[in-house]
SEKELO-987547 format. One record per atom (N, C-alpha, C): residue number from 0; z, y, x. Coordinates in steps of 0.2 Angstrom, whole numbers. Layout:
// SEKELO-987547
NUM_Z_Y_X
...
//
This chain:
// SEKELO-987547
0_111_92_-21
0_109_88_-16
0_101_87_-16
1_98_86_-10
1_91_86_-10
1_89_78_-9
2_85_75_-13
2_83_69_-13
2_75_68_-12
3_73_62_-12
3_65_62_-12
3_62_65_-17
4_65_65_-23
4_62_69_-29
4_61_76_-28
5_65_79_-24
5_65_86_-23
5_60_88_-17
6_58_84_-13
6_53_85_-7
6_46_87_-10
7_43_91_-5
7_36_93_-7
7_32_87_-7
8_28_86_-13
8_23_80_-14
8_26_74_-11
9_32_71_-13
9_34_65_-11
9_30_59_-13
10_26_59_-18
10_22_54_-20
10_17_56_-25
11_11_53_-25
11_5_55_-29
11_8_55_-36
12_5_59_-40
12_7_59_-47
12_5_53_-51
13_0_50_-49
13_-3_44_-52
13_0_37_-49
14_5_38_-44
14_7_32_-41
14_12_28_-46
15_10_22_-48
15_14_18_-52
15_20_15_-49
16_26_17_-50
16_32_14_-47
16_36_12_-53
17_40_6_-52
17_45_4_-56
17_52_5_-53
18_56_8_-57
18_63_10_-54
18_68_5_-56
19_72_3_-51
19_77_-2_-51
19_84_1_-49
20_89_1_-53
20_96_2_-51
20_98_-3_-46
21_103_-1_-42
21_106_-6_-37
21_107_-13_-40
22_110_-13_-46
22_112_-19_-50
22_106_-23_-52
23_101_-19_-54
23_95_-23_-56
23_91_-26_-50
24_91_-22_-44
24_88_-24_-38
24_91_-31_-36
25_98_-30_-36
25_102_-36_-33
25_101_-42_-38
26_100_-41_-44
26_99_-47_-49
26_92_-51_-48
27_88_-47_-44
27_81_-50_-43
27_82_-56_-38
28_87_-56_-33
28_87_-61_-28
28_90_-67_-30
29_88_-72_-27
29_91_-79_-28
29_97_-80_-22
30_103_-81_-24
30_109_-82_-19
30_107_-87_-14
31_108_-85_-8
31_107_-90_-2
31_112_-88_3
32_113_-93_7
32_118_-92_13
32_113_-89_19
33_115_-83_21
33_111_-80_26
33_113_-82_33
34_118_-85_34
34_120_-87_41
34_123_-81_45
35_123_-75_42
35_125_-69_46
35_132_-68_45
36_136_-67_50
36_143_-65_50
36_144_-58_50
37_150_-56_49
37_152_-48_49
37_150_-46_56
38_151_-49_61
38_149_-47_68
38_142_-47_69
39_138_-52_66
39_131_-51_67
39_128_-45_64
40_131_-44_58
40_128_-38_54
40_130_-31_58
41_136_-31_61
41_138_-25_64
41_134_-24_70
42_132_-30_74
42_127_-29_79
42_120_-27_78
43_118_-29_72
43_111_-27_69
43_111_-19_67
44_117_-17_65
44_117_-10_63
44_116_-5_68
45_112_0_67
45_111_5_72
45_117_10_73
46_118_13_78
46_124_18_79
46_124_23_73
47_129_24_70
47_130_29_64
47_127_26_58
48_125_20_57
48_123_17_51
48_127_11_49
49_133_12_46
49_137_6_45
49_134_2_39
50_134_-5_39
50_131_-9_34
50_136_-15_33
51_137_-17_27
51_141_-22_26
51_138_-29_24
52_141_-34_24
52_138_-40_22
52_136_-40_14
53_140_-36_10
53_138_-35_3
53_131_-32_3
54_130_-27_7
54_124_-24_7
54_118_-28_9
55_119_-33_14
55_114_-38_16
55_113_-42_10
56_118_-45_6
56_117_-49_1
56_114_-46_-5
57_116_-40_-7
57_114_-36_-13
57_107_-33_-12
58_105_-31_-6
58_99_-27_-5
58_94_-30_-1
59_96_-33_5
59_91_-36_10
59_89_-43_8
60_93_-47_5
60_91_-53_3
60_85_-53_-2
61_86_-49_-7
61_81_-49_-12
61_74_-46_-9
62_75_-41_-4
62_69_-39_-1
62_66_-44_3
63_70_-48_7
63_67_-53_11
63_63_-58_7
64_66_-60_1
64_63_-65_-3
64_56_-62_-6
65_56_-56_-8
65_50_-53_-10
65_45_-53_-5
66_47_-51_1
66_42_-51_7
66_39_-58_8
67_43_-63_7
67_41_-70_8
67_36_-72_3
68_37_-70_-3
68_32_-71_-9
68_25_-68_-7
69_26_-61_-5
69_19_-58_-3
69_16_-62_3
70_20_-64_8
70_17_-67_14
70_13_-74_12
71_17_-77_7
71_14_-84_5
71_7_-83_1
72_7_-77_-3
72_1_-76_-7
72_-4_-74_-2
73_-3_-70_3
73_-8_-68_8
73_-11_-74_12
74_-7_-79_14
74_-9_-84_17
74_-14_-88_12
75_-12_-89_6
75_-16_-93_1
75_-23_-89_0
76_-23_-82_0
76_-29_-78_-1
76_-33_-79_5
77_-31_-79_11
77_-35_-80_17
77_-38_-86_17
78_-34_-92_15
78_-37_-98_15
78_-43_-99_10
79_-42_-96_4
79_-47_-96_-1
79_-53_-92_1
80_-52_-87_5
80_-58_-83_7
80_-62_-87_13
81_-58_-90_17
81_-61_-94_22
81_-65_-100_20
82_-62_-103_14
82_-66_-108_11
82_-72_-106_8
83_-72_-100_5
83_-78_-97_2
83_-83_-96_7
84_-81_-93_13
84_-86_-91_18
84_-88_-97_22
85_-85_-103_21
85_-87_-109_25
85_-84_-109_32
86_-79_-105_33
86_-76_-105_40
86_-68_-104_40
87_-65_-106_45
87_-58_-106_45
87_-56_-98_47
88_-52_-95_43
88_-50_-88_45
88_-44_-89_50
89_-45_-84_55
89_-40_-85_61
89_-33_-83_58
90_-28_-86_62
90_-21_-84_60
90_-20_-77_61
91_-17_-74_55
91_-15_-67_56
91_-8_-66_53
92_-4_-62_57
92_3_-61_55
92_3_-56_49
93_9_-57_45
93_10_-53_39
93_14_-47_42
94_11_-41_41
94_13_-35_44
94_17_-30_39
95_23_-28_41
95_27_-24_37
95_29_-18_40
96_28_-12_37
96_29_-5_40
96_36_-3_37
97_40_0_41
97_46_3_39
97_46_11_41
98_47_15_36
98_46_22_38
98_52_26_35
99_53_32_38
99_59_36_35
99_61_41_41
100_65_46_39
100_68_51_43
100_72_48_49
101_72_52_54
101_77_51_60
101_84_50_56
102_88_45_59
102_95_44_57
102_96_41_50
103_90_40_46
103_91_37_39
103_93_30_39
104_91_26_44
104_93_19_44
104_87_14_44
105_81_17_47
105_75_13_48
105_77_7_52
106_80_8_58
106_81_3_63
106_85_-3_60
107_90_-1_56
107_95_-6_53
107_91_-10_48
108_87_-7_44
108_83_-10_39
108_78_-15_43
109_75_-13_48
109_70_-17_51
109_74_-23_55
110_79_-22_58
110_83_-27_62
110_86_-33_57
111_89_-30_51
111_91_-35_46
111_86_-39_43
112_80_-36_42
112_74_-40_39
112_72_-45_44
113_72_-43_51
113_69_-48_56
113_74_-54_56
114_81_-53_55
114_85_-58_56
114_85_-63_50
115_84_-60_44
115_84_-64_38
115_78_-68_37
116_72_-64_39
116_66_-68_38
116_65_-73_43
117_68_-72_49
117_68_-77_54
117_72_-83_53
118_78_-82_49
118_82_-87_47
118_81_-91_41
119_75_-89_38
119_73_-93_31
119_71_-100_32
120_70_-103_27
120_69_-110_27
120_62_-112_30
121_58_-107_31
121_51_-108_34
121_52_-107_42
122_57_-104_44
122_58_-103_51
122_53_-99_54
123_51_-94_52
123_46_-90_54
123_48_-86_60
124_43_-85_65
124_44_-81_70
124_42_-73_68
125_47_-69_69
125_46_-62_67
125_47_-57_73
126_42_-53_74
126_42_-48_80
126_44_-41_77
127_48_-38_80
127_49_-31_78
127_47_-26_84
128_42_-21_81
128_39_-16_85
128_42_-9_83
129_44_-5_88
129_46_2_86
129_40_6_89
130_38_11_85
130_33_16_87
130_35_20_93
131_41_20_94
131_43_24_100
131_39_22_106
132_37_16_107
132_34_14_112
132_27_17_113
133_24_20_108
133_18_23_108
133_19_31_109
134_25_33_110
134_25_40_112
134_22_41_118
135_19_47_119
135_16_49_126
135_22_50_131
136_21_48_137
136_27_49_142
136_29_56_142
137_35_57_144
137_37_64_145
137_33_69_149
138_30_66_154
138_26_70_159
138_20_73_155
139_17_69_150
139_12_71_146
139_14_76_141
140_20_75_138
140_22_79_133
140_24_86_136
141_27_86_142
141_28_92_145
141_22_96_147
142_17_92_149
142_11_96_151
142_7_99_145
143_8_96_139
143_5_98_133
143_10_103_129
144_16_104_132
144_21_108_129
144_23_105_122
145_24_99_122
145_26_95_116
145_33_92_116
146_37_93_121
146_44_90_121
146_48_92_115
147_47_98_113
147_51_100_107
147_48_98_100
148_42_94_101
148_39_91_95
148_39_83_96
149_43_81_100
149_44_73_100
149_46_70_94
150_42_65_91
150_43_62_85
150_37_65_80
151_34_71_81
151_29_73_77
151_23_69_78
152_18_69_74
152_12_65_75
152_8_66_81
153_8_72_84
153_4_74_90
153_8_71_96
154_14_69_96
154_17_67_101
154_16_59_103
155_12_56_98
155_11_49_99
155_4_48_102
156_3_42_105
156_-4_40_107
156_-6_35_101
157_-9_39_96
157_-10_35_90
157_-16_31_91
158_-21_32_95
158_-26_28_96
158_-24_21_99
159_-19_21_104
159_-17_15_107
159_-13_11_102
160_-9_15_97
160_-5_11_92
160_-10_8_87
161_-15_11_85
161_-20_8_81
161_-24_2_84
162_-25_2_91
162_-29_-3_94
162_-24_-9_95
163_-18_-8_96
163_-13_-13_97
163_-12_-17_90
164_-11_-13_84
164_-11_-16_78
164_-17_-20_76
165_-23_-17_78
165_-29_-21_76
165_-29_-27_80
166_-27_-27_86
166_-27_-34_90
166_-22_-39_87
167_-16_-36_85
167_-11_-41_82
167_-14_-44_76
168_-17_-40_71
168_-20_-43_65
168_-26_-47_66
169_-29_-46_72
169_-35_-50_74
169_-33_-57_76
170_-27_-58_78
170_-24_-64_80
170_-25_-65_88
171_-25_-59_92
171_-26_-60_99
171_-20_-64_102
172_-21_-68_107
172_-15_-72_109
172_-9_-68_112
173_-11_-63_115
173_-5_-58_118
173_-7_-51_117
174_-3_-47_114
174_-4_-40_114
174_2_-36_117
175_1_-32_122
175_6_-28_126
175_8_-22_122
176_14_-21_121
176_17_-14_118
176_21_-11_123
177_20_-4_125
177_24_-1_129
177_31_-1_127
178_36_0_131
178_43_0_130
178_46_7_131
179_50_9_126
179_53_16_126
179_60_15_128
180_63_19_132
180_70_19_133
180_74_25_130
181_79_23_126
181_83_29_122
181_88_32_127
182_89_28_133
182_93_30_138
182_90_36_142
183_84_34_145
183_81_39_149
183_76_44_144
184_76_42_138
184_72_47_133
184_64_47_135
185_62_41_138
185_55_41_140
185_52_34_140
186_46_33_141
186_42_27_142
186_44_24_148
187_46_17_148
187_48_14_154
187_41_11_158
188_40_14_164
188_34_12_167
188_33_5_169
189_28_2_167
189_26_-5_169
189_30_-10_165
190_34_-8_160
190_37_-13_156
190_34_-13_149
191_33_-20_146
191_29_-21_140
191_33_-26_136
192_32_-25_129
192_34_-30_125
192_28_-34_123
193_28_-41_124
193_22_-45_123
193_23_-48_116
194_18_-47_112
194_18_-50_105
194_13_-55_105
195_15_-61_104
195_11_-67_105
195_10_-71_98
196_6_-69_94
196_4_-72_87
196_10_-74_83
197_15_-70_82
197_20_-71_77
197_18_-72_70
198_22_-75_66
198_21_-76_59
198_21_-69_55
199_26_-65_57
199_27_-58_54
199_28_-53_60
200_26_-47_58
200_27_-41_63
200_30_-36_58
201_36_-33_61
201_39_-27_57
201_37_-21_62
202_34_-16_59
202_33_-10_63
202_37_-4_60
203_42_-2_64
203_47_3_62
203_45_10_66
204_45_15_62
204_44_22_65
204_44_28_60
205_44_34_62
205_44_40_58
205_38_41_54
206_32_40_57
206_26_42_54
206_21_37_53
207_24_30_52
207_19_25_51
207_15_25_45
208_17_29_40
208_13_29_34
208_9_35_33
209_9_39_38
209_5_45_38
209_-3_44_38
210_-6_48_35
210_-14_48_35
210_-15_54_39
211_-19_53_45
211_-20_59_49
211_-26_63_46
212_-24_69_44
212_-29_74_41
212_-31_79_46
213_-28_79_52
213_-29_84_57
213_-35_82_62
214_-36_76_63
214_-41_73_68
214_-46_69_64
215_-52_72_61
215_-56_68_57
215_-60_62_61
216_-59_63_68
216_-62_57_72
216_-59_51_71
217_-52_51_69
217_-48_45_68
217_-48_43_61
218_-53_38_60
218_-54_36_53
218_-49_30_51
219_-46_27_56
219_-41_21_55
219_-34_24_57
220_-29_22_52
220_-22_24_54
220_-18_18_54
221_-12_18_56
221_-7_12_57
221_-6_9_50
222_-5_12_45
222_-4_9_39
222_-10_5_36
223_-16_6_39
223_-21_1_37
223_-20_-6_38
224_-16_-7_43
224_-14_-14_45
224_-8_-17_42
225_-5_-13_37
225_1_-16_34
225_0_-20_28
226_3_-25_27
226_3_-29_21
226_8_-27_16
227_13_-24_18
227_19_-21_14
227_22_-16_18
228_24_-10_14
228_27_-5_18
228_34_-3_14
229_39_0_18
229_45_2_15
229_47_9_17
230_49_13_13
230_51_20_15
230_59_20_13
231_63_22_18
231_70_23_17
231_71_30_16
232_75_32_11
232_76_39_9
232_83_41_8
233_85_47_9
233_92_49_7
233_92_57_6
234_97_60_4
234_97_67_3
234_97_70_10
235_94_76_11
235_93_79_17
235_100_81_20
236_105_83_16
236_111_85_18
236_115_79_21
237_114_73_18
237_117_67_21
237_114_65_27
238_107_65_28
238_104_63_34
238_106_68_40
239_106_74_38
239_109_79_43
239_116_77_46
240_120_75_41
240_127_73_43
240_127_67_47
241_123_62_45
241_122_56_49
241_120_57_56
242_115_62_57
242_112_63_63
242_117_66_68
243_121_71_65
243_126_74_69
243_132_69_71
244_134_65_66
244_139_60_68
244_137_55_73
245_130_53_72
245_127_48_77
245_128_51_84
246_126_57_85
246_126_60_92
246_133_61_94
247_138_62_90
247_145_62_92
247_147_55_94
248_145_50_91
248_147_43_93
248_143_41_99
249_137_43_100
249_133_42_106
249_137_45_112
250_139_51_111
250_143_55_117
250_148_50_120
251_151_46_116
251_157_42_118
251_155_35_121
252_148_34_121
252_146_27_123
252_140_28_128
253_134_27_125
253_128_27_130
253_127_33_134
254_129_39_131
254_128_45_134
254_132_46_140
255_137_42_141
255_142_42_147
255_138_40_153
256_133_36_152
256_129_34_158
256_126_40_162
257_127_41_168
257_123_46_171
257_116_46_171
258_113_41_170
258_106_40_169
258_103_43_162
259_108_44_158
259_106_46_151
259_103_53_151
260_97_54_147
260_94_60_147
260_98_66_144
261_103_64_140
261_108_68_137
261_115_68_139
262_115_66_146
262_122_65_149
262_126_71_149
263_123_77_149
263_127_83_149
263_131_85_143
264_129_81_137
264_133_82_131
264_140_79_132
265_141_75_137
265_147_71_137
265_153_76_139
266_152_81_143
266_157_86_145
266_158_92_140
267_154_92_134
267_154_97_129
267_159_95_124
268_162_100_121
268_167_99_115
268_163_97_109
269_167_94_105
269_164_92_98
269_161_97_94
270_164_103_95
270_161_109_91
270_154_111_94
271_153_111_101
271_147_112_104
271_142_107_103
272_144_101_103
272_139_95_102
272_137_96_94
273_141_97_90
273_140_98_83
273_135_103_82
274_136_109_85
274_131_115_85
274_124_113_87
275_124_109_93
275_117_107_96
275_114_102_91
276_118_98_88
276_115_93_83
276_112_97_77
277_115_102_75
277_113_106_69
277_107_109_71
278_106_112_77
278_100_115_79
278_94_111_79
279_95_105_83
279_90_100_83
279_88_98_76
280_92_97_72
280_91_94_65
280_86_100_61
281_89_106_61
281_85_111_57
281_79_113_61
282_78_113_67
282_72_116_71
282_67_111_72
283_69_104_72
283_64_99_74
283_64_94_68
284_70_90_67
284_69_84_63
284_68_86_56
285_71_91_53
285_70_93_46
285_63_95_45
286_60_99_50
286_53_101_49
286_49_95_49
287_50_91_54
287_46_85_54
287_46_81_47
288_52_80_45
288_53_76_39
288_50_79_33
289_50_86_32
289_47_89_26
289_39_90_27
290_37_91_33
290_30_92_34
290_26_85_35
291_29_80_38
291_25_74_40
291_28_67_37
292_34_67_36
292_37_60_34
292_38_60_27
293_42_64_23
293_43_63_16
293_37_63_12
294_32_67_14
294_26_67_9
294_22_60_9
295_24_55_14
295_21_49_14
295_25_44_10
296_30_45_7
296_34_41_4
296_30_37_-2
297_26_41_-5
297_22_39_-11
297_17_34_-9
298_16_33_-2
298_11_28_0
298_14_21_1
299_21_21_1
299_25_15_2
299_24_10_-4
300_25_4_-3
300_25_-1_-8
300_32_-1_-11
301_37_1_-7
301_44_1_-9
301_48_6_-6
302_52_10_-10
302_56_16_-8
302_63_14_-9
303_68_14_-4
303_75_13_-5
303_78_20_-5
304_82_22_-9
304_86_28_-9
304_93_27_-8
305_96_30_-3
305_103_28_-1
305_107_34_-4
306_114_32_-5
306_119_37_-6
306_122_40_0
307_127_44_0
307_130_47_5
307_134_42_10
308_135_36_8
308_138_31_12
308_134_26_15
309_127_27_15
309_122_23_18
309_121_17_13
310_123_17_7
310_122_11_2
310_116_13_-2
311_111_8_-3
311_105_9_-7
311_108_9_-14
312_106_15_-17
312_108_16_-24
312_102_15_-29
313_96_15_-27
313_90_14_-31
313_84_12_-27
314_80_8_-30
314_74_6_-27
314_68_7_-32
315_62_9_-29
315_56_11_-32
315_51_6_-30
316_48_2_-34
316_43_-3_-31
316_37_-2_-35
317_32_-1_-30
317_25_0_-33
317_22_-5_-37
318_20_-4_-43
318_17_-9_-47
318_10_-11_-45
319_9_-18_-46
319_3_-21_-43
319_-2_-22_-49
//
């Protein structure tokens, strides 16, 4: 089985990480009532990414509590700096990045965190942004012959992403984020998500931890605006299976909509869809994972490593 440890350059040799078993990570958390029901958790989970209430309690509650500690420390630091400079520092949200492969469970992690952090005793406002909104529209991708590279760094409007994150961190009253439709597989014209000075922002996407080494004119990258970052990892074989199973599940649900970009899969056999999923995985997603995504894991503050059942089995926390 291939895990993060087996990928090319998964983390710098000098990156100081402390390793926690699942039991050790769970023990860090203070037991609390999350207010989330089984149905709530099922609704937060992405298609093909089953998650239990135990997983929320054992893994995500300690993570939410750790993030609350970091956020509180950040507010105190900004207050101290403002006092030293003799001026009030503008309100700035605590920004969390969530990275990892297609189908590994990034969306589920981000949604559960949003729910837990928003339900905490501080009653924080938490906004979730997916980097899909910064993909170039299909028309541009087709013009640049990048439709088969969707999800690769060059398929994103990285300048617009950086400008949006900079505006959010600067405390702009409203920041507009383009909206992406997984039904039409494209940016929705004229539709925007408005981010209006929340207490926290979660940014979820494939390449949010990448340092752009191809375009030297871009000196600032998305992760420069993160206060804390999380990388979700699993064995390549497991992720490939999850990707195939997710496509098969979607064939029975959203893909039945005639407006779906992948509606043609509905009339195909299970074997045919499984073959297509395997080709997409090996030709596109696995290449992107190995070349662009996995090598950024060492830049994260925290790495969650999942087992074959989508349960976090180990955590690696960067030492401060």
